[in-house]
Structure formats: structure tokens, C-alpha cells
C-alpha positions as CSV (number, residue, x, y, z in Angstrom):
1,M,-5.4,-26.9,18.7
2,R,-7.5,-23.9,19.6
3,S,-10.1,-25.4,17.2
4,D,-10.3,-28.6,19.3
5,E,-12.8,-26.6,21.5
6,V,-15.3,-26.7,18.8
7,K,-14.5,-30.1,17.1
8,K,-13.1,-32.6,19.7
9,G,-15.3,-34.8,22.2
10,V,-18.6,-36.1,22.6
11,Q,-20.1,-32.6,23.7
12,R,-19.1,-31.6,20.3
13,T,-21.0,-33.8,18.2
14,P,-23.5,-31.1,17.2
15,H,-20.6,-28.9,16.4
16,R,-19.2,-31.6,14.1
17,S,-22.4,-32.3,12.6
18,L,-22.8,-28.7,11.4
19,L,-19.1,-28.7,10.1
20,R,-19.7,-31.8,8.0
21,A,-22.7,-29.9,6.3
22,T,-19.9,-27.5,5.1
23,G,-18.2,-30.5,3.4
24,L,-15.8,-31.5,6.2
25,K,-14.8,-35.2,6.4
26,N,-13.4,-37.6,9.1
27,E,-9.8,-36.6,8.4
28,D,-10.3,-32.9,8.5
29,F,-11.0,-32.9,12.1
30,G,-7.5,-33.5,13.0
31,K,-6.3,-30.6,11.0
32,P,-5.7,-27.0,11.9
33,F,-8.5,-24.7,10.8
34,I,-7.2,-21.4,9.2
35,G,-9.5,-18.5,9.0
36,V,-9.2,-16.6,5.4
37,A,-10.2,-13.2,6.3
38,N,-10.9,-11.6,2.8
39,S,-11.9,-8.1,1.9
40,F,-13.3,-9.1,-1.6
41,I,-15.8,-6.2,-2.6
42,E,-16.7,-5.3,-6.3
43,I,-16.7,-1.4,-6.0
44,I,-13.1,-1.0,-4.8
45,P,-10.4,-1.3,-7.6
46,G,-8.0,-3.0,-5.3
47,H,-10.5,-5.6,-4.1
48,F,-13.1,-6.7,-6.8
49,F,-10.5,-9.6,-7.9
50,L,-9.9,-10.9,-4.3
51,N,-12.4,-13.5,-4.6
52,K,-9.8,-15.2,-7.1
53,V,-7.0,-14.5,-4.7
54,S,-8.8,-16.4,-1.8
55,E,-9.3,-19.2,-4.2
56,I,-5.5,-19.7,-4.8
57,I,-4.8,-19.4,-1.0
58,K,-7.4,-21.9,-0.1
59,E,-6.2,-24.3,-2.6
60,E,-2.8,-24.0,-1.2
61,I,-3.9,-24.4,2.5
62,R,-5.8,-27.5,1.5
63,A,-2.7,-28.9,-0.4
64,N,-0.5,-28.2,2.8
65,G,-2.6,-30.2,5.0
66,C,-5.0,-27.5,6.7
67,V,-8.7,-26.7,6.4
68,P,-9.5,-23.2,5.3
69,F,-12.6,-21.2,6.2
70,E,-13.2,-18.0,4.3
71,F,-15.1,-15.1,5.6
72,N,-15.4,-11.5,4.5
73,T,-15.1,-8.0,6.0
74,I,-16.6,-4.7,4.5
75,G,-14.8,-2.3,2.8
76,I,-15.0,1.5,1.6
77,D,-13.2,3.1,-1.3
78,D,-11.9,6.3,0.1
79,G,-11.5,7.5,-3.5
80,I,-15.2,7.0,-4.4
81,A,-16.5,8.3,-1.2
82,M,-14.3,11.4,-1.3
83,G,-15.5,15.0,-1.5
84,H,-19.1,14.1,-0.2
85,D,-20.7,12.7,2.9
86,G,-19.8,9.2,2.0
87,M,-16.5,9.9,3.4
88,L,-17.9,10.1,6.8
89,Y,-18.1,6.5,6.9
90,S,-14.4,5.6,5.9
91,L,-12.6,5.9,9.2
92,P,-15.6,4.4,11.3
93,S,-15.4,1.4,9.0
94,R,-12.2,0.6,10.4
95,E,-13.8,-0.3,13.7
96,I,-16.5,-2.5,12.0
97,I,-13.7,-4.5,10.2
98,A,-11.7,-5.1,13.3
99,N,-15.0,-6.1,15.2
100,S,-15.8,-8.5,12.6
101,I,-12.3,-10.2,12.7
102,E,-12.4,-10.6,16.3
103,S,-16.1,-11.7,16.1
104,V,-15.6,-14.6,13.3
105,M,-12.0,-15.8,14.7
106,N,-13.1,-16.0,18.4
107,A,-16.7,-17.4,17.9
108,H,-15.4,-20.3,15.9
109,K,-12.1,-20.7,17.5
110,L,-10.0,-20.9,14.4
111,D,-6.1,-21.7,14.9
112,A,-4.6,-19.4,12.8
113,M,-5.4,-16.8,10.1
114,I,-4.3,-15.4,6.7
115,A,-5.7,-11.9,6.0
116,I,-6.4,-10.5,2.4
117,P,-6.6,-6.6,2.8
118,N,-5.4,-4.2,0.3
119,C,-6.8,-0.6,0.6
120,D,-7.9,2.5,2.8
121,K,-9.3,1.3,6.3
122,I,-9.1,-2.4,5.4
123,V,-5.5,-3.0,6.4
124,P,-5.3,-1.3,9.8
125,G,-8.8,-2.7,10.6
126,M,-7.8,-6.4,9.9
127,I,-4.5,-5.7,11.9
128,M,-6.3,-4.3,14.9
129,G,-8.9,-7.2,14.9
130,A,-6.1,-9.7,14.5
131,L,-4.3,-8.5,17.5
132,R,-7.3,-9.0,19.6
133,V,-7.6,-12.5,18.6
134,D,-3.5,-13.0,18.9
135,V,-3.1,-16.2,16.9
136,P,-0.5,-16.7,14.3
137,T,-1.5,-14.5,11.4
138,I,0.1,-13.7,8.2
139,F,-1.0,-10.7,5.9
140,V,-1.0,-10.8,2.1
141,S,-2.3,-7.7,0.3
142,G,-4.0,-7.8,-3.0
143,G,-1.1,-5.5,-4.2
144,P,-0.6,-2.1,-6.0
145,M,-2.0,-1.1,-9.3
146,S,0.4,-0.3,-12.3
147,K,0.7,3.4,-13.2
148,G,-1.4,4.9,-15.8
149,Y,-0.1,7.0,-18.6
150,T,-1.7,9.9,-20.8
151,K,-2.0,9.7,-24.6
152,N,1.4,11.6,-24.7
153,G,3.2,9.0,-22.3
154,T,3.2,11.0,-19.1
155,A,2.9,8.7,-16.1
156,I,-0.1,9.4,-14.0
157,D,-2.4,8.1,-11.2
158,L,-5.3,9.1,-8.9
159,A,-3.5,11.9,-7.5
160,T,-3.4,13.3,-11.1
161,A,-7.1,12.9,-11.6
162,F,-8.1,14.7,-8.4
163,E,-5.6,17.7,-9.2
164,A,-6.8,17.6,-12.7
165,V,-10.1,18.9,-11.5
166,G,-8.5,22.0,-10.1
167,K,-6.5,22.6,-13.3
168,H,-9.8,22.4,-15.4
169,E,-11.6,24.7,-13.1
170,A,-8.5,27.3,-13.6
171,G,-8.8,26.7,-17.2
172,K,-5.2,25.2,-17.5
173,I,-6.4,21.9,-19.3
174,S,-9.2,21.3,-21.8
175,D,-12.1,18.9,-21.5
176,E,-10.3,16.5,-23.7
177,E,-7.2,16.3,-21.5
178,L,-9.4,15.9,-18.3
179,Y,-11.1,12.9,-20.0
180,D,-7.7,11.5,-21.1
181,I,-6.7,11.6,-17.4
182,E,-10.2,10.1,-16.3
183,C,-9.8,7.1,-18.5
184,N,-6.1,6.4,-17.8
185,A,-5.4,7.4,-14.3
186,C,-6.2,4.0,-12.9
187,P,-5.4,1.5,-15.5
188,S,-5.7,-1.9,-13.6
189,G,-6.8,-3.7,-10.5
190,G,-4.8,-2.9,-7.4
191,S,-4.3,-0.4,-4.6
192,C,-3.8,3.1,-6.2
193,S,-0.3,3.2,-7.6
194,G,1.5,5.8,-5.4
195,M,2.4,6.0,-1.8
196,F,-1.1,6.7,-0.8
197,T,-2.6,5.2,2.4
198,A,-3.2,1.6,1.2
199,N,0.4,1.3,-0.1
200,S,2.0,2.9,2.9
201,M,0.3,0.6,5.3
202,N,1.0,-2.5,2.7
203,T,4.8,-1.7,3.1
204,L,4.6,-0.9,6.8
205,M,3.3,-4.5,7.2
206,E,6.6,-5.7,5.9
207,A,8.4,-3.5,8.3
208,M,6.4,-5.0,11.2
209,G,7.1,-8.5,10.1
210,I,3.6,-9.7,9.6
211,A,3.7,-9.9,6.0
212,L,6.2,-11.4,3.5
213,P,8.7,-9.2,1.3
214,G,7.1,-7.7,-1.7
215,N,3.8,-7.4,0.1
216,G,3.8,-3.5,-0.6
217,T,5.5,-3.5,-3.8
218,I,4.7,-6.6,-6.1
219,L,1.9,-5.5,-8.6
220,A,-1.4,-6.8,-8.4
221,Q,-2.7,-9.4,-10.7
222,T,0.6,-10.8,-11.7
223,P,2.3,-14.2,-11.6
224,E,4.9,-12.8,-9.2
225,R,2.0,-11.7,-6.9
226,E,0.3,-15.3,-7.3
227,Q,3.7,-16.7,-6.0
228,L,3.4,-14.5,-2.9
229,Y,-0.2,-15.8,-2.1
230,R,1.0,-19.3,-2.3
231,E,4.1,-18.8,-0.3
232,A,2.0,-17.1,2.3
233,A,-0.6,-19.9,2.6
234,R,2.2,-22.4,2.9
235,R,3.8,-20.5,5.7
236,I,0.7,-20.1,7.8
237,C,0.1,-23.9,7.5
238,T,3.7,-24.7,8.6
239,V,3.2,-22.7,11.6
240,A,-0.4,-23.9,12.6
241,K,0.7,-27.5,12.3
242,D,3.3,-27.1,14.9
243,Q,2.4,-26.4,18.5
244,Q,5.6,-24.7,19.6
245,A,5.3,-22.7,16.4
246,I,1.8,-21.7,17.3
247,E,3.0,-20.3,20.6
248,K,6.1,-18.6,19.2
249,F,4.3,-16.8,16.3
250,K,1.3,-15.3,18.0
251,L,0.8,-12.1,16.4
252,K,1.7,-9.9,19.7
253,N,5.0,-11.7,19.7
254,I,5.6,-10.1,16.5
255,L,3.7,-7.0,16.2
256,N,5.3,-5.7,19.6
257,E,7.1,-2.1,20.5
258,N,9.9,-2.9,18.2
259,A,7.6,-3.7,15.1
260,I,5.7,-0.3,15.8
261,R,9.2,1.6,15.9
262,N,10.4,-0.1,12.8
263,A,7.0,0.7,11.1
264,F,7.5,4.4,11.7
265,A,11.2,4.3,10.7
266,V,10.3,2.8,7.3
267,D,7.4,5.4,7.0
268,M,9.9,8.2,7.5
269,A,12.3,6.7,4.9
270,M,9.6,6.4,2.2
271,G,7.5,9.6,3.0
272,G,4.3,7.5,3.6
273,S,0.5,8.9,4.0
274,T,-0.1,11.0,7.3
275,N,-3.0,8.2,7.7
276,T,-0.4,5.8,8.7
277,V,0.2,8.0,11.9
278,L,-3.6,7.6,12.8
279,H,-3.7,3.7,12.1
280,M,-0.3,3.0,13.6
281,L,-1.3,4.8,17.0
282,A,-4.5,2.6,16.9
283,I,-2.5,-0.6,16.1
284,A,-0.1,0.3,19.1
285,N,-3.1,0.6,21.3
286,E,-4.3,-3.0,20.2
287,A,-1.0,-4.3,20.8
288,N,-0.7,-2.9,24.2
289,V,2.2,-0.7,23.2
290,D,2.8,2.6,25.0
291,F,3.7,4.6,22.0
292,K,2.9,8.4,22.0
293,L,2.5,10.8,19.0
294,K,5.5,12.8,20.3
295,D,7.8,9.8,19.8
296,I,7.4,10.3,16.0
297,N,9.7,13.3,15.8
298,T,12.4,11.5,17.7
299,I,12.4,8.5,15.1
300,S,12.2,10.9,12.3
301,G,15.4,12.8,13.4
302,N,17.3,9.2,13.1
303,V,16.1,8.4,9.7
304,A,17.0,9.7,6.2
305,H,14.3,10.3,3.7
306,I,15.5,8.0,0.7
307,A,12.5,7.2,-1.4
308,K,10.0,9.8,-2.7
309,I,6.9,8.3,-4.4
310,S,3.7,9.7,-6.0
311,P,2.2,12.0,-4.9
312,S,5.6,13.6,-3.5
313,L,7.3,12.8,-6.8
314,S,4.9,12.2,-9.6
315,T,7.4,10.2,-11.6
316,V,7.9,7.2,-9.2
317,H,5.2,4.5,-8.4
318,M,5.3,1.3,-6.3
319,E,6.3,-0.7,-9.3
320,D,9.5,1.4,-9.6
321,I,10.3,0.7,-5.8
322,N,9.8,-2.9,-6.5
323,R,12.0,-2.8,-9.4
324,A,14.8,-0.9,-7.3
325,G,14.9,-3.4,-4.6
326,G,11.7,-3.1,-2.7
327,V,11.0,-2.4,0.9
328,N,13.9,-4.6,2.1
329,A,16.4,-2.6,0.3
330,V,15.0,0.7,1.8
331,M,15.1,-1.1,5.2
332,K,18.8,-2.1,4.7
333,E,20.0,1.2,3.6
334,I,18.5,3.3,6.3
335,N,19.9,0.9,8.9
336,K,23.4,1.9,7.7
337,R,23.1,5.1,9.7
338,G,24.0,3.1,12.5
339,S,21.8,4.8,15.2
340,G,19.7,2.0,15.8
341,V,17.3,3.0,13.2
342,L,15.7,-0.7,13.0
343,I,15.3,-2.9,16.0
344,D,15.9,-6.7,15.2
345,N,12.6,-8.6,15.8
346,L,10.8,-11.7,15.0
347,T,9.1,-12.0,11.7
348,I,6.2,-14.4,10.6
349,S,8.7,-15.8,8.0
350,G,10.7,-17.3,10.9
351,E,13.7,-15.1,10.3
352,T,14.4,-11.9,12.2
353,L,14.2,-8.6,10.5
354,L,17.8,-8.0,10.2
355,E,18.4,-11.6,8.9
356,K,15.6,-11.0,6.2
357,I,17.1,-7.9,4.8
358,A,20.7,-9.1,5.0
359,N,21.0,-9.8,1.3
360,A,18.9,-6.9,-0.1
361,E,20.4,-4.1,-2.3
362,I,19.4,-1.0,-4.1
363,K,19.2,-1.7,-7.8
364,D,18.5,1.8,-8.8
365,T,19.8,4.9,-6.8
366,T,17.6,7.1,-8.7
367,I,14.6,5.5,-7.3
368,I,15.9,4.5,-3.9
369,H,18.5,7.0,-2.8
370,T,21.4,6.2,-0.6
371,I,21.8,7.7,2.9
372,D,24.6,9.5,1.7
373,N,22.2,11.2,-1.1
374,P,18.9,11.5,0.8
375,Y,16.0,13.8,0.0
376,S,16.3,14.8,3.5
377,R,18.4,14.0,6.6
378,V,15.3,13.5,8.5
379,G,12.0,11.7,7.8
380,G,9.0,12.5,5.6
381,L,6.4,13.1,8.4
382,A,6.5,15.5,11.2
383,I,4.4,16.2,14.3
384,L,3.6,20.0,15.0
385,Y,2.8,21.5,18.5
386,G,1.6,24.9,19.5
387,N,-1.4,26.6,20.7
388,L,-3.4,25.5,17.7
389,A,-2.3,22.0,18.3
390,E,-1.8,21.3,22.1
391,Q,-2.0,17.5,21.2
392,G,-0.3,17.6,17.9
393,A,-0.9,17.7,14.4
394,V,0.6,15.7,11.4
395,I,2.3,17.1,8.3
396,K,3.8,15.1,5.3
397,T,7.0,17.0,4.9
398,A,7.9,14.6,2.0
399,G,4.9,16.3,0.1
400,L,5.8,20.1,0.9
401,T,6.0,22.2,-2.5
402,G,6.5,25.5,-0.6
403,D,8.7,27.1,2.2
404,R,9.2,25.1,5.3
405,V,8.3,28.3,7.4
406,F,5.1,29.9,6.4
407,T,2.9,32.9,8.2
408,G,-0.4,33.5,6.6
409,S,-3.9,34.9,7.3
410,A,-6.8,32.5,8.0
411,V,-9.5,31.8,5.9
412,C,-11.9,29.5,7.9
413,F,-14.5,27.1,6.8
414,D,-16.9,24.8,8.9
415,G,-16.5,21.8,7.0
416,Q,-15.2,20.5,3.7
417,A,-18.2,21.0,1.5
418,E,-18.1,24.7,2.7
419,A,-14.3,24.8,2.0
420,I,-14.6,23.3,-1.6
421,A,-17.4,25.9,-2.7
422,G,-15.1,28.7,-1.0
423,I,-12.0,27.7,-3.0
424,M,-13.7,27.1,-6.4
425,M,-15.3,30.7,-5.8
426,G,-12.0,32.4,-5.3
427,K,-12.1,33.1,-1.7
428,V,-8.6,31.4,-1.1
429,K,-5.6,33.8,-2.3
430,A,-1.8,33.3,-2.2
431,G,-0.7,33.9,1.4
432,N,-3.7,32.4,2.9
433,V,-4.1,29.6,5.6
434,V,-7.1,27.6,4.7
435,V,-8.6,26.4,8.0
436,I,-11.2,23.3,7.8
437,R,-12.7,22.4,11.0
438,Y,-15.4,20.4,12.4
439,E,-14.1,17.3,10.4
440,G,-12.3,15.4,13.0
441,P,-13.2,12.2,14.4
442,K,-16.0,13.5,16.5
443,G,-17.0,16.8,14.6
444,G,-17.2,15.1,11.2
445,P,-18.0,12.8,12.4
446,G,-15.6,10.4,11.0
447,M,-12.6,12.3,10.1
448,Q,-13.2,13.0,6.3
449,E,-10.1,13.2,4.0
450,M,-9.5,16.6,2.4
451,L,-8.0,15.4,-1.0
452,S,-10.6,17.4,-2.9
453,P,-9.9,21.0,-1.3
454,T,-6.1,20.1,-1.4
455,S,-6.1,18.9,-5.1
456,L,-8.1,22.1,-5.9
457,I,-5.4,24.3,-4.3
458,M,-2.7,22.3,-6.2
459,G,-4.6,22.3,-9.4
460,M,-5.2,26.0,-9.1
461,G,-1.5,26.9,-8.9
462,L,-1.6,27.8,-5.2
463,G,0.1,24.7,-3.6
464,S,3.4,26.6,-2.8
465,S,1.7,29.9,-1.6
466,V,-1.1,28.5,0.6
467,A,-1.1,26.3,3.4
468,L,-4.2,24.4,4.9
469,I,-4.8,23.1,8.4
470,T,-7.7,20.9,9.6
471,D,-8.8,18.5,12.3
472,G,-9.6,16.2,9.5
473,R,-7.2,14.1,7.6
474,F,-5.9,13.6,4.1
475,S,-5.5,11.0,1.5
476,G,-2.0,9.7,0.9
477,A,-2.4,11.5,-2.3
478,T,-2.4,14.9,-0.8
479,R,0.6,17.0,-1.3
480,G,1.6,20.6,-0.4
481,A,1.6,22.3,3.0
482,S,-1.4,20.2,4.4
483,I,-1.5,20.0,8.0
484,G,-4.1,17.5,9.3
485,H,-5.2,15.7,12.6
486,V,-5.1,18.9,14.7
487,S,-6.0,17.9,18.3
488,P,-8.0,18.9,20.3
489,E,-10.2,19.1,17.5
490,A,-12.9,21.8,17.2
491,A,-16.0,19.7,18.3
492,E,-14.1,19.2,21.8
493,G,-13.4,22.7,22.2
494,G,-9.9,22.8,20.5
495,M,-8.3,26.3,19.5
496,I,-8.9,25.6,15.6
497,G,-12.7,26.1,16.4
498,L,-11.7,29.5,18.0
499,V,-9.7,31.0,14.9
500,K,-11.4,33.7,12.8
501,D,-10.9,35.1,9.3
502,G,-7.7,37.2,9.1
503,D,-6.2,35.8,12.3
504,E,-2.2,35.1,11.7
505,I,-1.1,31.5,11.8
506,H,2.4,30.6,11.9
507,I,4.0,27.3,10.8
508,D,7.4,26.1,11.1
509,V,8.0,22.6,10.0
510,D,11.7,22.2,11.4
511,Q,10.9,23.7,14.7
512,Y,7.5,21.6,14.8
513,V,5.4,24.7,15.5
514,L,1.7,25.3,14.6
515,S,0.4,28.4,16.3
516,V,-2.0,31.4,16.0
517,N,-0.6,34.7,17.0
518,L,-3.1,35.7,19.4
519,S,-2.7,37.1,23.0
520,D,-3.7,35.0,26.0
521,E,-6.3,37.4,26.7
522,E,-7.8,37.3,23.4
523,I,-7.8,33.6,23.5
524,A,-9.5,33.3,26.8
525,A,-12.3,36.0,25.7
526,R,-13.1,33.9,22.6
527,R,-13.2,30.7,24.6
528,A,-15.6,32.3,27.2
529,N,-18.3,32.7,24.3
530,F,-17.4,29.6,22.5
531,K,-20.0,26.7,22.1
532,P,-18.9,24.1,19.4
533,L,-20.7,23.0,16.6
534,K,-22.6,19.8,16.6
535,K,-23.8,18.8,13.3
536,P,-27.1,17.1,12.8
537,L,-27.0,13.5,12.0
538,N,-29.5,10.9,10.5
539,S,-27.1,7.8,11.0
540,R,-27.5,5.5,14.1
541,W,-24.0,4.2,13.4
542,L,-22.3,7.5,13.1
543,S,-24.2,8.8,16.2
544,Q,-22.8,5.8,18.2
545,Y,-19.4,6.5,16.7
546,R,-19.4,10.1,17.6
547,A,-20.5,9.1,21.3
548,L,-17.4,6.7,21.5
549,V,-14.6,8.1,19.4
550,T,-11.4,9.8,20.8
551,N,-9.4,12.4,18.9
552,A,-6.6,11.9,16.4
553,S,-3.8,12.3,18.8
554,T,-4.7,8.7,20.2
555,G,-5.5,7.1,16.8
556,A,-9.3,7.9,17.0
557,V,-9.7,4.8,18.9
558,L,-13.3,4.0,20.3
559,K,-13.8,4.2,24.2
560,T,-14.3,0.9,25.9
561,D,-15.5,2.2,29.2
562,L,-17.6,5.3,29.5
563,D,-16.8,6.0,33.1
């Protein structure tokens, strides 16, 4: 066992002495040591109950002949950090989480790991850290929250609350209606109930084979979810007690190129958050998989979009997907297309992916459509290119509310706060393209989510007549013609930094085009006089992050060598 390095032999007498201080007995030194990586934190709705989850998991680990050691990572709630400078810390927290996993697991030579993420950057951060350790690892998330309801019975969620602010500003709803939404949009613990970033990543873990069926859809704080926790704990112990299984189920043997491609296929089928692109590129990098941003459009062309979930369809939430057959049903259906949509691959359960989905079925075709009746013949995400995005930009086509071809005049803002103020002051009109720049990984720094400005636009009734482009990113709750991750970003001299008010911007989703209608001569003249804005910072961590981070086209990963 890997843990023998800290617990076997005469030279490890002091190590065993320290371990005995934690409660270990003689018989425990012959058992596998299992790291229980928890993301319990009281301020995040999807995490405040995870201390109770870890107790269940540790109980099951002990009952199955292994020794659990729980440790924690940090977590940031994107919803609470949204719309102010707290959001600068969200994406950088992914790197701290990954570093924490690597540090604890490798310093103490733990044999295997069960990770308990749920929301925002915690999921990809834990996956990235686990890949560096490369021991058998199973992920079991806290689970999604249930949908909320207004007093009149309308299903609502966090996206409703954000868009309600815009409706209130526009005088479309009263103070009482706004308060009703505030009190009922998030009715329970769990990751926010739509196909936002958390639930997108939690479903993709099923596609990658690193989580058990139901991980993305079984509601939090339910008996069914507890059963999933116990099943995951039993499974990691089964693997950890068998040396051949330890070698077979090392994380990189499961999370390989096939798993990455399967994840993107499911992402396309379910119209996941644009943030999945950012995180999956970073995960591919940690898995040593050569996956490029441009590959996504190829996958999208082979995958039918068969499940619309809030914010794309406000009436459908994760609990509905679970009831309709879950992620396994989605995977089995898209694989009927017969074009190698899914690649058979090992999963942590011991089955291959195709074995796992063999008996799945759609139980409600109004929720999960068949490939003969898709929302779209192509996937719910697209990568756009052009002189405005030479290295790519991302759009959630599943969330489009207007035309797939749009040409409009630019209204430019140097940052999210400036954009929010401008939108509320009425600077944005029908036919405009809102440009929000200096919000990329380096320019922000930290690549803020633009849920507040996009929700204001939707709430004000401009969602079908206004587009928005940014070198920042979006919440999974964003909908409308919202294009993010524009690379190169403004802070590194990207074209988005050269755009001026009134410039004509052209978007064609089906042709994968994002461009500004300027001559080469005009672009060259502007570039000759251009000096990127560098925001003042009062944070040592964000200063470090700005110096090391790459742009969104590579997943906003940190440089490991400055040469």
C-alpha cells in the first residue's frame, strides 16, 4: 500500500506514534488509508450539510475495513460573490482547491480518496488535484437542491431571482413579487437546481466515469442520496483493499482522452454551462490529454441536444431529469445516433461506460427527448472564431432566445461594474452588442461571471434583441446571446480591447463566427496606439494569479514555468 511509506518499519515509529494520537489502533496499520476530501463550508447552500455527509461516508469506510482521514478544501459561492469584486476570487479558488488536494494526499501518502464536492469551482478543483495524485478516487457530490415555487405555484430557481432584479428595475414586477421570489427561489440545501455550472460538472463526472449513476441528479438531503454516499464509500474500499484493483482504477486510467470526449458529448446533449468548457480544458491539461478548444465543435456536430434544463427551459430542473431517467438515459439515447458519440471506457464502478448504460431508458420523453425529436441536431455549446476571437469564444446555444445570426453596434464597458451601471442607466438599446472587457483571467483578474448584466438585460426585456460579448465568463444560469471567454483577452492585447462604441459586430452561431467589421488598416492603426488597461490590485493572491494565469482558450490554467 502507498500508505506503508508512513506507517511501516522501525523508522516510522514516530509516524505511528503521531497516528496513534488520532485514535488509530494496532489493527488499523494494516488497513488502507482513505482520504475523505470534504468541501464543507457553512456559507454555501450546496455545502453547509456536507459535514453530515462525511460522517456517513466515514462510518461506511470503517465498516468496510479501511481507515478514513477527513480533510477540507475551501469553497466560494459564486452566487453570493456575484456582481461585486468578491467574484474575482472565484476562479482562482479552483487552483487553491487543486493544490490542497495534492498537498494533503501526497504529504500523507494516502492510498485512495473519496471526494465530496458540489458547487462552482470546487468540483473541477478537486478533480484537478486528484489527477495530480493519481490514486483510485471516487467523487460523490452533495446533490442538487429542489426547485422553488412562487405563491402562485410557478417553478423558480436562482436564475429567476437574478432576472427578477432586472424586471423590478423595469417596473415589471412589484416589491412584493420580488420578495416572494427572494424567499422561495432556493428552498433547500444543494447545488442550485438548474443546469448551472455545479450541476453541469456533477453530471459530467458521471460521463467521465469517476462518479456513480445519479451523482448529478439525485436530490440532496434525501434517503436516495444517502444511499449513493454509502455505495461510493463501499466501492472505494473494495478497490483500496485489492492491489490489482488499485493499479487498475488509478484515476488517470479512467479519466483519459475517452472520458474527456464523453464528457463533452453529454455536455452538448444537456446544454451545460459555458464554464464546463473552461474547466474541462483545465482537467484535460491535468490528465495529460491533448484536447483543443476547436475539437468541441466537431463533437457538437455529432451530438443531438435532447435535454433542456433551466435556465434554457425554466420549467425543467435536475429533479425532473432524475425522474425521467437521469444521465444514463441521456447517454444511452445520444449513443443511438451511431456515429461513435460515446467511447466505451472504464469507470470507477468496475463496469465500462456502455455496460453501465445498457439498461437505462427514458421514462419521460417530454423531459429527455429522443434523438428523433431533439431540440437541435447539434449540441448546446459552440466555439466561435473570427478577428474578435482568434483563439476562440464560447456560447451556450441552448440558452439562445433570439436569432442565431446577429449584427449590432457595440456599446463598450471596461469592466462588469461599469456595465451594470450603464445597463441600469439605459445605455443599452435593442440592436446593441454589449462589450464587457478587462474581465478575463488576467484582466479581471479572475474572470468574473457576468450573471448580473445578462440577467438585467433579460429582465428588461432585451434578451432577444441584444447580444453580449466578454473576455469574462458566465454563470450557468445565464441565457440569451451571451458570448464569453473571448481570447485573446483585452489585458493581453486582444481585439476586444480595441473595439469602440458604434463598431459593427457580427455573430453567426451556425457558421461559428464572431467578428468586428473593421478594415485591416483600421485595426492596425488602433493597435499601434493601444496599451492594455492594468487594474490596480490590493490583493497579493490575485497579483500572483495575474502573473501566472493563461487565457481562457487553454482553460485559464497557471503557468508552471516562467521561461
